[in-house]
C-alpha positions, 0 to 999 in steps of 0.5 A: 377153167373147169368143163362141163360134161354129161357122162353115160354109161352103157349096160348091157346086163342086170344091175343091183342097188344102182336104182337105190340112193345116191350114186356119184361118179367120183367113187368109180373114178377113184377105184380108176385112179387107184387101179391106174396108179398100181399098174404104173407103179405108183404110191397110192395112200393108204386107207385106215381106220382113222383116215381116207385120203382124197385121190387126185381125180379130174373133178372140179370141187365145191365148198359149203359149211366147212366141208367139200366134196366133188362136182359131180350129180347123182346118177341117174338110171333109165330103168327098162324093168325091174326084176330079181336074182338068185344069189348063192349064201355060202356059209361063214366057214373062216369066221366059224373056224375062228370063233366056234369052239367046235371041231366040227362045223354043220353046215348042212343044218341051220339058219347058216347053211348055203342056200339061194337067196333072191336079190332085187335088181333092175334092167337099165340101158344107161346111167347118166351124170353131169359132172364140171371136170378139170380134164376131159382126156384124164376122165375118159381114161379112168371110166375106160377102166370102169367095167362094171356098176353096183353090186355083184359086180363079181358075177358079171351083173352091171356089165358097162359095154362103153362110156359116152362123155359129152358137152353138159351143161354148167352147174348141172352137177348141183343135183346131188346131196350137199351139206344141210344142217339139221338133215340126216348123216349120210355118205357124201364124198368117196369113199362112201363106205368110210365112217369119216365121209358122212355128214348132214346132207339132203339129197334134194339139191333143188329144194335147197335155197 
């Protein structure tokens, strides 16, 4: 029996990327599951170029068009304001040392020198998801390990102060990308950066028959 839940991340700092594209909850939950397994001394299946394992996170699954995914909606950020942040762009010293034959690298010259760049960011006070879970307690335990969302996490952006998990609406998780023949190929299941996670999907779940 699955459990519909409404999940909210409460955020206190600027975020990068949570308002662009899709932010689904199976990504953070998979990361938290792997971190917990490492802490417990358990084996975590390795990711290779040819294969990305699916970790046993406590979400129900759907099956359509010969594939499957996790029952989580996209994240809905509550945007307070749009802003920007300065990011220090550092020279690719390691790559230069490996591929450039020169004995010296002139890091203060040219297009690859260190400099500040501006990145778009948003102020949000919360991001909300709908999920169908298989174990609410396990969902709450994993979420408690996720302290940041979005990009630039290493510099403090997207800091989550707390998570709330409440009863949700059954089927609300379908507000998400689903397989649609002829649509653009896009990632649809964690890990979203892996090339095996791209299929023809559309994000307009309500427009599908």
